[in-house]
C-alpha positions in Angstrom: 39.1 11.0 -16.2 39.4 7.3 -15.9 35.9 6.9 -14.2 34.4 9.4 -16.7 35.6 7.2 -19.5 34.2 4.1 -17.8 30.8 5.8 -17.5 30.7 6.9 -21.1 31.9 3.6 -22.6 28.9 1.2 -22.9 31.3 -1.7 -23.1 33.0 -1.0 -19.7 32.4 -3.1 -16.6 28.7 -2.8 -15.6 29.4 -2.3 -11.9 32.0 0.3 -12.6 29.6 2.3 -14.8 26.9 2.0 -12.2 29.1 3.3 -9.4 30.3 6.1 -11.7 26.7 7.1 -12.5 25.8 7.2 -8.8 28.8 9.3 -7.6 30.3 11.4 -10.4 27.9 14.2 -10.0 29.3 14.7 -6.5 32.9 13.9 -7.1 33.7 14.6 -10.7 33.2 18.3 -10.8 31.3 20.0 -13.6 32.4 17.3 -16.1 31.0 14.6 -13.9 27.7 16.3 -13.5 27.3 16.9 -17.2 28.2 13.3 -18.0 25.5 12.0 -15.6 22.8 14.3 -16.8 23.6 13.4 -20.4 23.0 9.7 -19.7 19.7 10.1 -17.9 17.1 7.8 -19.2 14.2 9.4 -21.1 10.6 8.4 -21.2 9.9 5.7 -23.8 6.8 3.8 -24.8 6.5 0.0 -24.3 6.4 -2.6 -26.9 2.9 -4.2 -27.3 2.2 -6.8 -24.6 1.7 -9.6 -27.2 5.2 -8.9 -28.5 6.7 -8.8 -25.0 5.0 -12.1 -24.3 6.6 -14.0 -27.2 9.9 -12.2 -27.8 13.1 -11.2 -25.9 14.2 -12.1 -22.5 12.2 -10.9 -19.5 14.4 -10.0 -16.5 12.2 -9.4 -13.4 14.3 -10.3 -10.4 15.1 -14.0 -10.5 12.0 -14.7 -12.6 13.2 -13.5 -16.0 13.3 -16.1 -18.8 12.3 -16.7 -22.3 8.8 -17.9 -23.0 8.3 -21.7 -22.4 6.3 -23.7 -24.8 4.3 -26.2 -22.7 2.3 -27.8 -25.5 1.4 -27.3 -29.2 -1.3 -28.7 -31.5 -2.8 -28.2 -34.9 -6.5 -27.5 -35.4 -8.7 -29.0 -38.1 -7.6 -26.3 -40.6 -3.9 -27.0 -40.0 -3.1 -23.9 -37.9 -0.6 -24.5 -35.1 -1.5 -23.3 -31.6 0.6 -23.4 -28.5 0.3 -23.0 -24.7 3.0 -20.7 -23.5 4.3 -19.9 -20.0 5.6 -16.4 -19.6 5.9 -13.8 -16.8 5.5 -10.5 -18.6 2.3 -9.7 -16.7 3.6 -10.4 -13.2 3.7 -14.2 -12.6 6.3 -16.6 -14.0 3.6 -19.2 -14.3 1.1 -17.2 -16.4 -0.4 -19.1 -19.4 -0.8 -17.7 -22.9 -2.3 -18.9 -26.1 -0.3 -18.2 -29.2 -0.3 -19.2 -32.9 2.8 -20.3 -34.7 3.1 -18.6 -38.1 6.1 -19.5 -40.3 7.8 -21.0 -37.3 7.3 -17.9 -35.0 4.9 -17.6 -32.1 2.5 -14.6 -32.7 -0.6 -12.9 -31.3 -0.1 -14.1 -27.7 -3.3 -13.9 -25.7 -3.3 -13.9 -21.9 -5.5 -16.5 -20.1 -5.6 -14.6 -16.8 -4.4 -17.7 -14.9 -1.0 -18.8 -13.6 0.5 -22.3 -12.8 2.0 -20.5 -9.7 -1.6 -19.9 -8.4 -2.1 -17.1 -5.9 0.8 -15.9 -3.7 1.0 -17.5 -0.3 1.5 -13.9 1.1 -2.0 -12.9 0.1 -4.1 -13.0 3.3 -6.9 -13.8 3.5 -6.2 -16.2 0.6 -8.3 -15.2 -2.4 -9.8 -17.9 -4.7 -7.5 -19.1 -7.4 -8.3 -17.5 -10.8 -9.9 -19.7 -13.4 -10.7 -19.4 -17.1 -14.0 -20.9 -18.2 -14.0 -22.8 -14.8 -10.6 -24.2 -15.2 -7.4 -23.5 -13.3 -4.0 -23.0 -14.9 -2.9 -26.5 -13.9 -6.1 -28.0 -15.4 -5.4 -26.1 -18.7 -1.8 -27.2 -18.7 -2.7 -30.8 -18.0 -4.6 -31.0 -21.4 -7.7 -28.9 -21.3 -6.1 -25.9 -22.9 -6.7 -26.7 -26.6 -10.5 -27.2 -26.4 -10.9 -24.4 -23.9 -8.8 -21.6 -25.4 -8.5 -22.0 -29.2 -11.2 -19.9 -30.8 -12.6 -18.6 -27.5 -13.6 -14.9 -28.1 -13.2 -14.1 -24.4 -9.4 -14.3 -24.8 -9.3 -11.5 -27.4 -12.0 -9.2 -26.1 -10.7 -5.7 -26.0 -13.7 -3.5 -24.9 -11.8 -0.1 -25.3 -9.6 -1.0 -28.3 -6.4 0.0 -26.5 -4.4 -3.1 -27.4 -4.9 -4.7 -24.0 -7.5 -7.4 -23.7 -10.0 -7.1 -20.9 -8.3 -10.1 -19.1 -4.9 -8.3 -19.3 -6.5 -5.1 -18.0 -8.0 -7.0 -15.1 -4.5 -8.3 -14.1 -2.9 -4.8 -14.5 -5.7 -2.9 -12.8 -6.3 -0.5 -15.7 -9.8 0.6 -17.0 -11.0 -1.9 -19.6 -13.6 0.6 -20.8 -11.1 3.5 -21.2 -8.3 3.2 -23.8 -6.2 5.7 -21.9 -6.7 5.3 -18.2 -4.6 8.3 -17.1 -5.6 10.5 -20.0 -2.0 11.3 -21.1 -2.5 10.5 -24.8 -0.9 7.1 -24.8 -3.1 3.9 -24.9 -2.7 1.7 -21.9 -1.0 -1.1 -23.8 2.2 1.0 -24.5 2.0 3.5 -21.6 5.0 2.9 -19.2 2.7 4.2 -16.3 -0.8 3.6 -17.5 -2.5 5.1 -14.4 -0.1 8.0 -13.7 0.3 10.7 -16.3 3.5 12.8 -16.9 3.2 16.3 -15.4 5.2 19.2 -14.0 6.7 18.0 -10.7 7.2 19.8 -7.4 10.6 20.0 -5.9 10.2 16.9 -3.7 8.6 14.9 -6.6 11.6 15.8 -8.8 13.9 14.6 -6.1 12.1 11.2 -5.9 12.1 10.9 -9.7 15.8 11.5 -9.8 16.4 8.8 -7.2 14.1 6.3 -9.0 15.9 7.0 -12.3 19.4 6.5 -10.8 18.4 3.3 -8.9 17.0 1.6 -12.0 19.2 3.3 -14.7 21.2 0.1 -15.3 18.4 -2.3 -14.4 17.4 -4.4 -17.4 14.2 -5.7 -15.8 11.1 -5.2 -18.0 8.6 -7.1 -15.9 5.6 -5.3 -14.4 5.9 -3.5 -11.1 3.7 -1.8 -8.5 4.7 1.5 -7.0 3.2 2.0 -3.5 2.8 5.7 -2.9 3.0 7.4 0.4 -0.4 8.7 1.6 -0.9 12.2 0.3 1.1 11.8 -2.9 -0.5 12.5 -6.2 0.2 10.2 -9.2 3.1 11.1 -11.5 5.4 9.2 -13.8 9.0 8.3 -13.1 11.6 7.2 -15.7 14.0 4.4 -15.0 12.7 0.9 -15.3 11.9 -0.6 -18.7 8.7 -2.4 -17.7 5.2 -1.1 -17.0 4.6 0.4 -13.6 1.2 0.8 -11.8 0.7 3.5 -9.2 -1.0 2.3 -6.0 -2.5 5.0 -3.8 -2.1 4.0 -0.2 -5.3 5.7 1.1 -8.2 3.3 1.0 -6.1 0.5 -0.4 -6.5 -3.0 1.1 -3.4 -5.1 1.0 -3.4 -8.0 -1.4 -6.7 -6.8 -3.0 -5.0 -6.2 -6.4 -4.5 -9.1 -8.9 -0.9 -8.0 -9.3 -0.3 -8.1 -5.6 -1.5 -11.7 -5.6 1.5 -12.4 -7.9 4.0 -11.5 -5.2 6.9 -14.0 -5.1 6.2 -14.9 -8.7 7.8 -12.0 -10.6 6.0 -8.7 -9.9 8.1 -6.0 -8.4 6.9 -4.0 -5.3 8.6 -0.6 -5.2 8.3 2.1 -2.6 10.3 4.9 -0.9 10.9 4.0 2.7 9.9 6.4 5.5 12.9 8.2 6.9 10.9 9.8 9.7 7.9 7.9 11.1 5.5 10.7 12.0 2.0 10.6 10.5 1.5 14.2 11.2 4.2 15.3 8.8 3.5 15.8 5.1 4.7 12.9 2.9 7.8 14.8 1.6 9.1 15.2 5.2 8.4 11.5 6.0 10.2 10.2 3.0 13.0 12.8 2.6 15.7 14.0 5.1 16.6 17.5 4.1 19.5 19.8 5.0 18.7 23.2 6.4 18.2 25.0 3.2 16.7 22.1 1.2 19.6 21.9 -1.3 20.7 18.4 -0.2 18.7 15.4 0.9 18.7 11.7 1.6 16.1 9.1 0.7 15.8 5.3 0.6 14.1 3.2 -2.1 13.2 -0.5 -1.8 12.4 -3.2 -4.4 10.9 -6.5 -3.4 10.1 -9.5 -5.6 9.3 -11.7 -2.6 9.5 -12.2 1.1 13.3 -13.0 1.0 14.0 -11.3 -2.3 14.4 -7.6 -1.8 16.9 -4.7 -1.5 16.9 -1.2 -0.1 19.2 1.5 -1.6 20.1 4.7 0.2 20.7 7.8 -1.9 22.2 11.2 -1.2 21.1 14.0 -3.6 22.2 17.6 -4.3 20.4 20.3 -6.1 22.4 21.8 -9.1 20.5 24.8 -10.4 16.9 23.5 -10.8 17.9 19.8 -11.1 18.1 17.2 -8.3 20.9 14.7 -9.0 22.1 11.6 -7.0 25.6 12.2 -5.8 25.9 8.9 -3.8 24.0 5.6 -3.6 24.7 2.3 -2.0 22.8 -0.8 -0.9 21.4 -0.2 2.6 20.0 -3.7 3.2 19.2 -6.9 1.4 16.6 -9.5 2.1 
């Protein structure tokens, strides 16, 4: 009763609520199961990226922070423009152009370049992105105003989905298709813009339940990449607040994606770890350890923000009726 109360009280200790959420379905009887299921996160759409770039507090690993104003200047008509640094699209050093209206920064536009450059982990090292031939450091050093203000390339949105072409290039969505995954939500507010919601198989439901439990109390709203096991078909999972991009393993070349090149700068790398290393097995038997009748299972999920900035969590799940529910979870390793 005490732990049930802790779980249901949003003002209770964060860690107590988290542990309760991860264990009560297994130890709290019917009441514990009902309490956990009642609190499961539901699918929600994102705020527009321009809003996320200028408001709130981004919490992606250790990189979350409020937007930093690097410089501001008035144009000939008296409008005030600013160069902002914000990590909402994967790199803490990303540069944005915004206009100040009535003391508030608005209409933030992504430049596609970051003061953090390209991740040292990307091998072979790709060329550093530039905007109009200038790196982020050159823009921040003073070239930003003449290069960015009034430049139509910053606001170009070929498909009218609310993401500029430059933002779509960073995310890996289709700049010529407003709804990359065809689920009815434009890419700008879709929590998984390249993986549509659909009916899930039993193993997929199990993974989705683990993902939801792992990130249920995670306030991070930075962008993340989900690296799928070979053979998996794209599907949405609910849990994190930020946008997630599905990465199909087959045919993928490591560090080829712009978001991958932001590793160690704010983007989250998420995957389910192989429990059994046997390429002959189907993906569900590589990722999931089952009991004999497939009513209980164990999996492990990892989140990395950098080479020495990651965790792996082990989860035990049980099937109650037609629902998979986490009944125990703990940190298995930390990097």
